[in-house]
C-alpha positions in Angstrom: 8.6 -8.1 -39.1 10.4 -7.6 -35.7 13.5 -5.5 -35.5 16.5 -6.5 -33.5 15.9 -3.6 -31.1 12.4 -4.9 -30.4 13.7 -8.4 -29.8 16.4 -7.1 -27.4 13.9 -5.0 -25.5 11.5 -8.0 -25.2 14.3 -10.3 -24.0 15.3 -7.6 -21.4 11.8 -7.1 -20.2 11.3 -10.9 -19.8 14.8 -11.8 -18.8 15.4 -9.2 -16.0 12.5 -10.5 -13.7 13.7 -14.1 -14.2 17.3 -13.1 -13.3 16.0 -11.1 -10.3 14.0 -14.1 -9.1 17.1 -16.4 -9.5 19.3 -14.0 -7.6 16.7 -13.6 -4.9 16.5 -17.3 -4.4 20.3 -17.7 -4.3 20.7 -14.8 -1.8 17.9 -16.2 0.2 19.7 -19.6 0.4 22.9 -17.9 1.4 21.6 -15.3 3.9 18.3 -16.7 4.9 14.7 -15.5 4.3 14.6 -12.7 6.9 18.0 -11.2 6.1 17.1 -11.2 2.4 13.7 -9.5 3.1 15.4 -7.0 5.4 17.9 -6.0 2.7 15.0 -5.6 0.2 13.1 -3.4 2.6 16.2 -1.3 3.5 17.1 -0.8 -0.2 13.5 0.3 -0.9 13.5 2.7 2.0 16.8 4.2 0.8 15.4 4.5 -2.7 12.4 6.4 -1.4 14.7 8.8 0.5 16.9 9.3 -2.5 13.9 10.1 -4.8 12.5 12.5 -2.3 15.7 14.4 -1.6 16.9 14.4 -5.3 13.6 15.8 -6.4 13.9 18.8 -4.1 17.6 19.2 -4.8 17.0 19.2 -8.6 15.4 22.6 -8.5 18.3 24.2 -6.6 20.8 22.7 -9.0 19.0 23.9 -12.0 18.7 27.4 -10.7 22.4 27.3 -9.8 23.3 26.2 -13.3 21.1 28.9 -14.8 22.6 31.6 -12.5 26.0 30.7 -13.9 24.9 31.5 -17.4 23.8 28.1 -18.7 20.5 26.4 -19.0 21.3 23.9 -16.3 20.4 21.0 -18.6 23.4 19.0 -17.4 22.3 19.4 -13.8 18.8 18.4 -14.8 19.9 15.2 -16.5 22.3 14.4 -13.6 19.4 14.8 -11.2 17.1 12.6 -13.3 19.8 9.9 -13.2 19.9 10.2 -9.4 16.1 9.9 -9.3 16.3 6.9 -11.6 18.9 5.3 -9.2 16.4 5.8 -6.4 13.6 4.1 -8.3 15.9 1.2 -9.1 16.5 0.8 -5.4 12.8 0.8 -4.8 12.2 -2.1 -7.3 12.7 -5.4 -5.4 15.7 -7.2 -6.5 19.5 -7.2 -6.1 20.4 -6.6 -9.8 18.4 -3.4 -10.0 19.8 -2.4 -6.6 23.4 -2.9 -7.9 22.6 -0.7 -11.0 21.0 1.9 -8.7 24.0 2.0 -6.4 26.3 2.3 -9.4 24.3 5.3 -10.6 24.7 6.9 -7.2 28.5 7.0 -7.6 29.2 10.3 -9.4 32.0 9.2 -11.7 30.0 6.2 -12.9 26.9 8.4 -13.4 28.8 11.0 -15.3 30.5 8.4 -17.5 27.1 6.9 -18.3 25.5 10.3 -19.0 28.4 11.3 -21.3 27.9 8.0 -23.2 24.1 8.5 -23.5 23.9 12.3 -23.9 27.3 13.6 -25.3 25.9 17.1 -26.1 24.4 17.6 -22.7 27.5 16.6 -20.7 29.4 19.6 -21.9 29.8 22.7 -19.8 27.6 25.6 -20.8 29.1 27.6 -23.7 28.1 31.0 -22.3 31.1 31.9 -20.1 30.2 35.6 -19.6 29.4 35.1 -16.0 26.3 35.2 -14.0 23.2 36.7 -15.5 22.3 40.0 -13.9 19.2 42.1 -14.2 19.7 45.3 -16.1 18.5 48.6 -14.6 15.6 50.2 -16.5 16.7 52.9 -18.9 15.8 56.5 -18.0 13.9 58.6 -20.5 10.9 57.9 -22.8 10.0 54.5 -24.0 10.2 54.5 -27.8 8.2 52.0 -29.8 8.8 52.0 -33.5 6.0 51.5 -35.9 3.6 53.3 -38.3 0.2 54.7 -37.7 -2.6 56.4 -39.5 -4.8 59.0 -37.9 -8.5 58.6 -38.6 -11.1 61.3 -38.2 -14.5 60.5 -36.8 -16.2 61.1 -40.2 -13.6 58.9 -42.1 -14.0 56.0 -39.8 -15.3 53.8 -42.6 -11.8 52.3 -43.3 -12.0 49.9 -40.3 
């Protein structure tokens, strides 16, 4: 038996390419073939630049978030959304381009992330400040535990 979620996913997977083809045909009629192809190539090139730059910026944003006392998960999810926007621009079609451009607008991206991941959109709860390394303590290192001294002739307990 098919669940409604499976049916909706199947309609989306089958319907989106059909909608993209329809929009491409209409835009091609309105702008012409070469202008339409030029827009598709430009959006794909922009998507590749966004994916490349967002991937390298993601590490810096995560480290910055961790330095402020949090895990940087909100920055990680925000970076993934930016990378997803880049991939949507790479996919040929104007509907996916519109979704990708919308994800590049920070207020839209944050609202979408808050709706999808409400727990991750919050600020880190640790507000004690930046994490700093502690200086090693002076004096002997104490390791608690128990021991038993064995003589050479009573070594049979092992």
